[in-house]
Structures are given as structure tokens and as C-alpha cells.
C-alpha positions as CSV (number, residue, x, y, z in Angstrom):
1,M,92.2,64.8,108.3
2,A,92.1,68.2,106.6
3,A,93.6,68.4,103.1
4,P,97.1,69.6,102.9
5,L,97.5,73.3,102.3
6,V,99.6,72.4,99.3
7,E,99.9,69.1,97.4
8,M,102.2,68.8,94.4
9,K,101.6,65.4,92.7
10,D,104.0,63.8,90.2
11,V,105.2,67.2,88.9
12,S,107.8,67.2,86.1
13,I,109.6,69.7,83.9
14,A,112.4,69.4,81.4
15,F,114.7,72.0,79.8
16,G,116.2,71.1,76.5
17,G,115.7,67.4,77.0
18,V,117.2,67.4,80.5
19,Q,114.7,66.3,83.2
20,A,115.1,69.0,85.8
21,V,112.2,67.7,88.0
22,D,111.0,64.1,87.5
23,K,107.6,63.1,89.0
24,V,108.1,64.7,92.3
25,S,105.4,64.8,95.0
26,I,105.4,66.9,98.1
27,T,102.9,68.3,100.7
28,L,102.7,71.3,103.0
29,N,100.3,71.8,105.9
30,A,99.1,75.0,107.5
31,G,101.4,76.1,110.4
32,E,104.2,73.9,109.1
33,V,107.7,74.6,107.7
34,V,109.0,72.1,105.2
35,G,112.7,72.4,104.3
36,L,113.9,71.6,100.8
37,L,117.5,70.5,100.6
38,G,119.9,69.2,97.9
39,H,123.0,70.1,95.9
40,N,122.9,72.9,93.3
41,G,121.0,71.4,90.3
42,A,119.1,68.9,92.5
43,G,115.8,70.5,91.3
44,K,114.6,72.1,94.5
45,S,114.4,75.7,93.2
46,T,112.9,74.4,89.9
47,L,110.2,72.5,91.9
48,I,109.3,75.6,93.9
49,K,109.3,77.9,90.8
50,M,106.5,75.7,89.4
51,L,104.5,76.5,92.5
52,S,105.3,80.2,92.4
53,G,104.4,80.4,88.7
54,A,107.8,81.3,87.4
55,Y,107.9,78.0,85.4
56,K,105.0,76.1,83.9
57,M,105.2,72.4,84.7
58,D,105.1,69.8,81.9
59,S,103.0,67.3,83.8
60,G,101.6,66.7,87.2
61,E,99.0,68.3,89.5
62,I,98.9,71.0,92.1
63,F,96.2,71.1,94.8
64,I,95.6,74.0,97.2
65,N,93.4,73.1,100.2
66,G,92.4,69.9,98.4
67,K,91.3,71.8,95.2
68,K,93.1,71.3,91.9
69,V,94.5,74.6,90.6
70,T,96.3,75.8,87.5
71,I,99.4,77.9,88.1
72,N,100.9,79.2,84.9
73,S,102.2,82.6,86.1
74,P,103.2,84.5,89.3
75,R,99.7,86.2,89.2
76,D,98.1,82.7,89.3
77,A,100.2,81.9,92.3
78,R,99.3,85.2,94.1
79,D,95.6,84.4,93.4
80,Q,96.2,81.3,95.4
81,N,97.8,83.3,98.3
82,I,101.3,82.1,97.4
83,E,104.0,84.6,97.9
84,T,107.8,84.1,97.2
85,I,110.6,85.8,99.0
86,Y,113.7,85.4,96.9
87,Q,117.2,85.7,98.2
88,T,117.6,89.1,96.4
89,L,114.4,90.3,98.3
90,A,113.4,92.5,95.4
91,L,113.4,95.7,97.5
92,A,113.9,99.2,96.3
93,D,116.9,100.4,98.3
94,N,116.1,104.1,98.0
95,L,112.6,103.8,99.4
96,D,111.5,103.3,103.1
97,A,109.7,100.3,104.5
98,A,106.2,101.5,103.8
99,S,106.9,102.4,100.2
100,N,108.5,99.0,99.7
101,L,105.6,97.2,101.4
102,F,103.1,98.8,99.0
103,L,105.4,99.0,95.9
104,G,103.2,98.6,92.9
105,R,100.1,98.2,95.1
106,E,100.1,101.7,96.7
107,L,97.1,102.9,98.9
108,T,95.4,106.0,97.6
109,N,93.0,108.5,99.1
110,A,89.6,109.7,97.8
111,F,91.4,112.0,95.3
112,G,93.5,109.2,93.8
113,F,96.8,110.4,95.4
114,V,99.1,108.0,97.2
115,D,98.2,108.0,100.9
116,D,101.6,108.0,102.6
117,D,100.2,108.4,106.1
118,R,97.9,105.4,105.7
119,M,100.6,103.2,104.2
120,E,102.9,104.1,107.2
121,A,100.1,103.3,109.7
122,E,99.5,99.9,108.0
123,T,103.2,99.2,108.0
124,R,103.4,100.0,111.7
125,K,100.5,97.6,112.4
126,I,102.0,94.6,110.4
127,M,105.5,95.2,111.8
128,A,104.1,95.3,115.4
129,R,102.6,91.8,114.7
130,L,105.7,90.4,113.1
131,N,108.7,92.2,114.5
132,P,107.9,94.6,117.3
133,N,111.5,95.7,117.6
134,F,111.4,97.2,114.0
135,K,111.5,101.0,114.4
136,K,113.3,102.2,111.3
137,L,110.1,103.0,109.3
138,K,111.4,106.3,107.8
139,E,114.8,105.2,106.6
140,P,115.6,103.9,103.1
141,V,115.9,100.1,103.2
142,S,119.5,100.4,102.1
143,A,120.2,101.6,105.6
144,L,118.7,98.5,107.2
145,S,120.4,95.3,108.4
146,G,119.9,92.1,106.5
147,G,117.4,90.8,109.1
148,Q,115.4,94.0,109.0
149,R,115.3,93.8,105.2
150,Q,113.9,90.3,105.5
151,S,111.3,91.6,107.9
152,V,110.1,94.1,105.3
153,A,110.0,91.5,102.5
154,I,108.1,89.1,104.8
155,A,105.7,91.8,106.0
156,R,104.9,92.6,102.4
157,A,103.9,89.0,101.7
158,V,101.9,88.7,104.9
159,Y,100.1,92.0,104.5
160,F,98.8,90.8,101.1
161,N,97.3,87.7,102.7
162,A,99.9,85.1,101.9
163,K,98.9,81.7,103.2
164,I,101.8,79.9,101.5
165,L,105.2,81.4,101.8
166,I,108.3,80.3,99.8
167,M,111.5,81.5,101.3
168,D,114.7,81.0,99.3
169,E,117.9,81.0,101.5
170,P,116.4,83.5,103.9
171,T,119.5,83.6,106.2
172,A,122.2,83.5,103.5
173,A,124.9,86.1,104.3
174,L,123.3,87.0,107.7
175,G,125.1,87.1,111.0
176,V,124.2,85.1,114.1
177,H,121.9,87.8,115.5
178,E,120.2,88.5,112.2
179,T,119.7,84.7,111.6
180,A,118.0,84.5,115.0
181,M,115.7,87.4,114.0
182,V,114.6,85.6,110.9
183,A,114.1,82.3,112.8
184,E,111.8,84.2,115.2
185,L,109.8,85.6,112.2
186,I,109.4,82.1,110.8
187,Q,108.1,80.9,114.2
188,E,105.6,83.8,114.3
189,L,104.3,83.0,110.8
190,K,103.9,79.4,111.8
191,K,101.8,80.5,114.8
192,Q,99.6,82.5,112.4
193,G,98.9,79.3,110.4
194,L,101.0,80.0,107.3
195,G,102.7,77.1,105.5
196,I,106.3,77.7,104.6
197,F,108.6,76.1,102.1
198,L,112.2,76.9,103.1
199,I,115.1,76.4,100.7
200,S,118.5,76.2,102.3
201,H,121.9,74.5,102.1
202,D,122.3,74.7,105.9
203,T,121.3,71.3,107.3
204,R,121.7,72.4,110.9
205,E,119.5,75.4,110.4
206,M,116.9,73.2,108.7
207,M,116.9,70.9,111.7
208,E,116.1,73.9,113.9
209,L,113.6,75.7,111.8
210,C,111.6,72.9,110.0
211,D,109.0,70.4,110.9
212,R,109.9,68.2,108.0
213,V,112.8,68.1,105.5
214,A,112.5,67.0,101.9
215,V,115.8,66.1,100.0
216,M,116.1,66.1,96.2
217,K,118.9,64.7,94.0
218,N,119.1,64.7,90.2
219,G,115.6,66.0,89.9
220,Q,114.0,63.3,92.0
221,M,112.7,63.2,95.6
222,V,115.0,61.1,97.8
223,G,112.6,61.3,100.7
224,T,110.7,63.5,103.1
225,E,111.1,63.0,106.9
226,R,110.0,64.6,110.1
227,V,112.9,66.4,111.7
228,E,112.6,64.5,115.0
229,D,113.0,61.2,113.1
230,V,116.3,61.9,111.5
231,T,119.8,63.1,112.4
232,E,121.9,65.6,110.5
233,D,124.0,62.7,109.3
234,D,120.9,61.1,107.9
235,I,120.1,64.2,105.9
236,L,123.6,64.6,104.6
237,S,123.5,60.9,103.5
238,M,120.3,61.6,101.6
239,I,121.9,64.7,99.9
240,I,125.2,63.0,99.0
241,L,124.2,59.4,98.3
242,G,120.6,60.0,97.2
243,K,119.3,57.3,99.5
244,N,117.0,57.5,102.4
245,P,118.5,55.7,105.4
246,K,115.0,55.5,107.1
247,V,113.7,53.4,104.2
248,A,114.8,49.7,104.4
249,A,116.6,48.5,101.3
């Protein structure tokens, strides 16, 4: 068996004496989507922020491809090919897709000037791979739909060689068509071998998009189950009661 793409072992963090995450372990394999569910304050976002380098864990270990790593900052996370797509997407509304894709990492020509033509060509290439229907390369991203904006944010992560993608509520506030577009993007990323942590409140969506679901409550892991082994009611029971119905009492 190959080592998991990500393994977080017994990770913990406290804020002001409150144990936000308490000895939680979770794994993620290449080409897999693992959904993280739980009420607000359950600890799911905090757990993922330790992987993304936004928070420094108090204790525990993180392994990438079986190798122990230290992640103390977002730069450390990027060095491990971990990219995070937050709900806010962090896009510059007044710039077009290519300028957003390379924001802060612009391509330059031999004279040191920003090479707009090359950036546009590279954006066309990555978009053809991820979302062939995306044609609005010249428009500011403020003019794009929610699903198209997600496409830009995902393309940016993938272009810079993400192997591990963290997606925070990727379909929040999207319509049915837009949600379907993001679902297709996630399937495409899976095919390309990326591992994806997906944070969402939508249990039905998680059942459709994920291979496994992990439920947290009060900073602890209630359980991780394969989607085909549980019902939506099982997951809701885990979220509300903090008990895994698949584990005998």
C-alpha cells in the first residue's frame, strides 16, 4: 500500500485554554475527496488551517507521502504542494482571469517586463484542461459567474502544481448550474490525481462529491466513513449526537 498523500496524526491546538482541536487524526489519498463536516465551532476549519499553515499546531505530526513535514506558515504548505481555496476566493475583481492566475507570481520576458501574452496563453491551456467552456479570458473577474470565479481560483492552484487542495465551502451561494460546474471541476481534479479536502455544511452534496466523509464535534473526530457505507441520516446523527452509528457501542 502506498503511503497516504496526507496523514495528520493526533494533531491538537488550543486558543486561550479552549481545546479547538483535540488529538485528531485524518488521512487523504491521491485521487480522493474527503469531506469534512460538523457544526460551526466543531474544529473542521481549524484542523485544515493547521495543514494550510494558517495556524501552528500545538502537538501532533503531519506526513506528506509518508514523510514527516513541518508546516508553520502558508509558504511551508505551498512548498508541500498544498493550496487552499477559501470561500472568499481571494480574487482581484478588477483584473482578468490571467492576471488573477499569476497575481504575485507574474511571468516576465527577457527584459523583466510582465509578459501578458504568455500569461494569457498559459491561462488558456490550463482552462482547456479544467473547464473547456470557459471563454471569458479578457473580462474582469467581477463580471464572471460564481462557478467561473471558482474555475479561476482552482486553475491558479493547479497551475502552481497543487497536489493537495483544500476547498472551503466551494458551492456556497451558487445556483444549481454553477454547483454542477464546480462538481465537474472536482471530478476532473480527482482524475488528475489530486487529493482534495472539502469543507461543507451540505450533507447531500458531500454524499455526491466525496469518497469519504469525516465528521467533527467539539474539536474531536467522531468518525471517518466511506460514503457508500453510510446514509445521510448516519452523517446527520454523527454531526448532531457526536456518535458514529457504524461503530458498535
